[in-house]
N, C-alpha and C positions, 0 to 999 in steps of 0.2 A: 424955256430960256437957255438951259444948258446945251440943248442940241443946236440952237442958233449960235451960241458962243463957240461950240466945237467946230461947226461949219466955217465960221468966220476965221478961227485960228488956222484951220487947214488951208483956207484960201489965202490968208496973209503969208503963211509959210511958203506956199507954192509960188506966189508972186515974188516974194523976196528972193527965193532960190533962182527963179527964172531970170529976173532982172540982174542979179549979181553974177550969174554964170554965163549968160549968152555971149558976152564979149570975151570970155576966157577961151583960149585955144587949146585943143587937145584933150578936153575933159570927156568928150564923147566921140565915138566913131561908128559909122555904119558899115565899115569893112567887115565882111564875113557875117553880116546880119541880114535878116529878111526885111528889116525896116531901115530906111536911110533918108537923108535930106532929099527933097524933090519928089518923093513918092506921092502919088495921087491914088487914094484908096476910096472905092465906092462900096458901101455896105448896104445890103438889102436884107431885111430881117423881120421877125415877128416876136412879140413878147410871148413868153411861155405863159400858158393860160392859168395863172394863179388867180387873178382877179379880173383879167381883161383879155380881149381879142383885138387883133389889129395888124397893121403892117407899117413899115417905115423904111426910109432911105436916108443915108448920111454920107457925107463926103469929107474926107480928112486929107490935109496937105502937109507934107513934112517940111517945116520951115527950118529945121535943124536936125542933126543926126539923132537927137534925143527929145525933140519937141515937135508936136503936130498940132494944127488948129483945124477946125472944121465946123460944119453945121449940118442940119438935117430937118426933115419934116416927116411927121407920122400921123396916123389916124388910128384911134383905138376906142373901144367900147368897154367900159367897166360894168361888170355884171355882179349880181348878188352871189356870194360864195361864202359858205361856212358862217352865216349870220351877219356878214358885212352887207351894207346896203350898196346898191349899184344902180345901173340904168343911165349913166352919163356917157355921152359920146364927145370925144375931144379931137381936135386937130392940134398937133403939137409942133412948134417950131423951136429949134434950139441952136445955140452956139456953144462950142466946147474947145478946150485945149487939153492936151495930154502930154505926159512925160513917159518916155520909154526907157526904163532903167537898165535893160539888158545891153544897151548901147554905151553905157559908161565905160570909159577906157580901162578903168580898174577891174571891170568884170569881163572884158572881151575874151580872155583866155580861160576863164573859170566856168563859163556856161557853154557847154558843148552843143546844145540844141538851139542856139540863138539864130541859126540859119533856117529853122523851121517854126520857132515859137516867138511871137512878139507879145510881151506883156506890157500893159500901159495903165495909167491912172491919171486922173485930172479933175477938172472942174467943168461943169456945164450950167448954163443959164438957159432956162426954157420958158416959153410962154405957151399956155394951153387953154385957148378959149373953148368953152363948151358949146356944142351945137344944140343942146336941149335944156338949158337953164341950170346946169351945174356950176360949181364955183370956178372962177377964172384962176388958173394956176400960173404962178410966176416966181418960182423959187430958183435959188442957186444951190447946187448940190455937187458932191463929189461923184465920180464914177470910176469903175475899174473894169478891165476886160483883158481878153487874150485872143490872139488869132493864131491858128495853126495852119501853116502854109503847105498845101499839097503840091504846089508848083510855084514858080516865081510870080505868076499872075492870078492864082486862085487860092483862097483860104476860107476856112470856116471861123466864125467868131462867136464868142459868148461874153456878154457884158451885164454888169449891174449898171444900167444906164438910166440916169434920171431923165425923165421926159418920154422915154419910149417903153418903159415897163420896169417892173421890179427886177426881172431877169429876162434878157432877150438874146436871141441868137440868129444866125443866118449865114449868108455867104458874102465874101468880100472879093472884089476885083481890083487888082493893082493895074491902073491904067497907064 
Protein backbone atom coordinates (compact mmCIF):
# COMPACT_ATOMS: atom_id res chain seq x y z
CA UNK A 1 0.00 0.00 0.00
CA UNK A 2 2.88 2.39 0.77
CA UNK A 3 4.30 1.85 -2.72
CA UNK A 4 0.93 2.67 -4.32
CA UNK A 5 0.67 5.84 -2.21
CA UNK A 6 4.20 6.86 -3.19
CA UNK A 7 3.46 6.35 -6.90
CA UNK A 8 0.23 8.33 -6.55
CA UNK A 9 2.03 11.18 -4.74
CA UNK A 10 4.70 11.38 -7.46
CA UNK A 11 2.02 11.36 -10.16
CA UNK A 12 0.02 14.12 -8.44
CA UNK A 13 3.11 16.27 -7.94
CA UNK A 14 4.11 15.96 -11.61
CA UNK A 15 0.60 16.72 -12.83
CA UNK A 16 0.30 19.80 -10.59
CA UNK A 17 3.75 20.98 -11.70
CA UNK A 18 2.98 20.49 -15.39
CA UNK A 19 -0.44 22.15 -15.26
CA UNK A 20 0.77 25.10 -13.21
CA UNK A 21 3.86 25.84 -15.30
CA UNK A 22 2.96 25.07 -18.91
CA UNK A 23 1.43 28.54 -19.30
CA UNK A 24 4.39 30.31 -17.67
CA UNK A 25 6.82 31.88 -20.14
CA UNK A 26 10.57 31.66 -19.88
CA UNK A 27 10.88 28.92 -17.26
CA UNK A 28 12.51 26.53 -19.73
CA UNK A 29 14.56 26.86 -22.88
CA UNK A 30 15.87 24.46 -25.49
CA UNK A 31 18.57 26.90 -26.65
CA UNK A 32 21.97 25.21 -26.40
CA UNK A 33 20.39 21.89 -25.43
CA UNK A 34 20.21 18.58 -27.27
CA UNK A 35 16.44 18.43 -26.52
CA UNK A 36 13.89 21.07 -27.53
CA UNK A 37 10.24 21.62 -28.34
CA UNK A 38 9.27 19.91 -31.59
CA UNK A 39 11.84 17.11 -31.35
CA UNK A 40 10.63 13.75 -32.66
CA UNK A 41 12.65 10.96 -31.07
CA UNK A 42 12.46 7.28 -32.04
CA UNK A 43 13.96 4.79 -29.55
CA UNK A 44 14.80 1.20 -30.47
CA UNK A 45 16.06 -0.90 -27.62
CA UNK A 46 16.28 -4.06 -25.58
CA UNK A 47 15.83 -4.78 -21.88
CA UNK A 48 19.05 -5.79 -20.19
CA UNK A 49 18.66 -9.48 -19.43
CA UNK A 50 18.12 -9.42 -15.69
CA UNK A 51 14.83 -11.32 -15.90
CA UNK A 52 13.74 -10.97 -19.52
CA UNK A 53 14.64 -10.89 -23.18
CA UNK A 54 12.91 -8.68 -25.70
CA UNK A 55 12.80 -5.73 -28.04
CA UNK A 56 10.84 -2.46 -28.09
CA UNK A 57 10.28 0.76 -29.93
CA UNK A 58 9.07 4.09 -28.57
CA UNK A 59 8.35 7.52 -30.00
CA UNK A 60 8.54 10.76 -28.01
CA UNK A 61 7.49 14.23 -29.15
CA UNK A 62 8.65 17.47 -27.54
CA UNK A 63 5.48 19.42 -26.72
CA UNK A 64 7.50 21.98 -24.72
CA UNK A 65 11.18 22.74 -24.17
CA UNK A 66 10.97 20.75 -20.93
CA UNK A 67 8.11 18.27 -21.54
CA UNK A 68 7.76 15.37 -23.95
CA UNK A 69 4.96 12.86 -24.51
CA UNK A 70 5.03 9.58 -26.34
CA UNK A 71 4.18 5.95 -26.61
CA UNK A 72 5.62 2.64 -27.56
CA UNK A 73 5.27 -1.07 -28.08
CA UNK A 74 7.46 -3.94 -27.00
CA UNK A 75 7.71 -7.68 -26.84
CA UNK A 76 9.45 -9.51 -24.01
CA UNK A 77 9.81 -12.91 -22.44
CA UNK A 78 10.33 -13.29 -18.68
CA UNK A 79 12.53 -16.25 -17.81
CA UNK A 80 13.43 -17.96 -14.56
CA UNK A 81 16.49 -16.34 -12.98
CA UNK A 82 18.01 -16.67 -9.50
CA UNK A 83 14.99 -18.49 -8.11
CA UNK A 84 12.34 -16.23 -9.70
CA UNK A 85 9.65 -17.95 -11.72
CA UNK A 86 9.36 -17.10 -15.36
CA UNK A 87 8.02 -18.31 -18.64
CA UNK A 88 5.58 -15.51 -19.49
CA UNK A 89 5.60 -13.74 -22.84
CA UNK A 90 4.15 -10.20 -23.03
CA UNK A 91 3.31 -7.65 -25.67
CA UNK A 92 3.53 -4.24 -23.99
CA UNK A 93 1.84 -1.00 -25.05
CA UNK A 94 2.59 2.21 -23.20
CA UNK A 95 1.94 5.92 -23.04
CA UNK A 96 4.33 8.22 -21.22
CA UNK A 97 5.19 11.81 -20.41
CA UNK A 98 8.59 13.11 -19.31
CA UNK A 99 10.15 16.20 -17.79
CA UNK A 100 13.63 17.32 -19.01
CA UNK A 101 15.18 19.26 -16.08
CA UNK A 102 18.39 20.30 -17.89
CA UNK A 103 16.24 22.70 -19.94
CA UNK A 104 15.13 24.77 -16.95
CA UNK A 105 16.21 28.37 -17.54
CA UNK A 106 17.79 28.48 -14.10
CA UNK A 107 20.15 25.64 -15.10
CA UNK A 108 21.00 26.56 -18.69
CA UNK A 109 24.38 28.14 -17.82
CA UNK A 110 25.24 25.69 -15.03
CA UNK A 111 25.19 22.39 -16.95
CA UNK A 112 28.00 22.47 -19.51
CA UNK A 113 27.16 19.13 -21.19
CA UNK A 114 23.47 19.78 -21.88
CA UNK A 115 24.29 19.93 -25.60
CA UNK A 116 25.22 16.20 -25.39
CA UNK A 117 23.26 14.80 -22.40
CA UNK A 118 19.47 14.77 -22.01
CA UNK A 119 18.24 13.53 -18.63
CA UNK A 120 14.51 12.96 -18.16
CA UNK A 121 11.95 11.44 -15.83
CA UNK A 122 8.22 11.04 -15.85
CA UNK A 123 5.25 8.73 -15.69
CA UNK A 124 4.23 5.82 -17.85
CA UNK A 125 1.00 3.90 -18.10
CA UNK A 126 1.33 0.53 -19.74
CA UNK A 127 -0.78 -2.45 -20.65
CA UNK A 128 0.87 -5.82 -20.97
CA UNK A 129 -1.30 -8.69 -22.12
CA UNK A 130 0.36 -12.08 -21.74
CA UNK A 131 0.49 -14.37 -24.75
CA UNK A 132 0.66 -17.53 -22.67
CA UNK A 133 -1.57 -17.15 -19.61
CA UNK A 134 0.45 -14.85 -17.36
CA UNK A 135 -1.04 -11.96 -15.40
CA UNK A 136 -2.34 -8.99 -17.40
CA UNK A 137 -0.17 -5.99 -16.48
CA UNK A 138 -1.75 -2.52 -16.26
CA UNK A 139 0.24 -0.29 -13.88
CA UNK A 140 1.15 3.36 -13.70
CA UNK A 141 4.83 3.88 -12.86
CA UNK A 142 7.56 6.44 -12.85
CA UNK A 143 10.49 6.12 -15.23
CA UNK A 144 13.89 7.77 -15.54
CA UNK A 145 16.44 7.87 -18.30
CA UNK A 146 19.20 9.63 -20.16
CA UNK A 147 20.31 10.02 -23.76
CA UNK A 148 23.90 10.72 -24.80
CA UNK A 149 23.99 12.42 -28.20
CA UNK A 150 26.80 11.42 -30.55
CA UNK A 151 25.42 13.80 -33.18
CA UNK A 152 22.27 15.93 -33.48
CA UNK A 153 20.45 12.93 -35.02
CA UNK A 154 21.82 9.85 -33.18
CA UNK A 155 22.08 9.05 -29.48
CA UNK A 156 22.29 6.12 -27.08
CA UNK A 157 19.83 5.82 -24.23
CA UNK A 158 19.54 4.00 -20.91
CA UNK A 159 16.25 3.92 -18.97
CA UNK A 160 14.54 2.46 -15.98
CA UNK A 161 11.41 2.18 -18.07
CA UNK A 162 8.21 0.69 -16.76
CA UNK A 163 6.74 -1.60 -19.36
CA UNK A 164 9.90 -2.35 -21.32
CA UNK A 165 12.07 -3.80 -18.59
CA UNK A 166 13.73 -3.06 -15.32
CA UNK A 167 16.61 -1.47 -17.17
CA UNK A 168 16.75 -1.06 -20.91
CA UNK A 169 18.88 0.68 -23.47
CA UNK A 170 19.42 1.17 -27.14
CA UNK A 171 19.76 3.75 -29.85
CA UNK A 172 17.66 6.86 -30.50
CA UNK A 173 17.09 8.77 -33.71
CA UNK A 174 16.03 12.41 -33.74
CA UNK A 175 13.77 12.60 -36.79
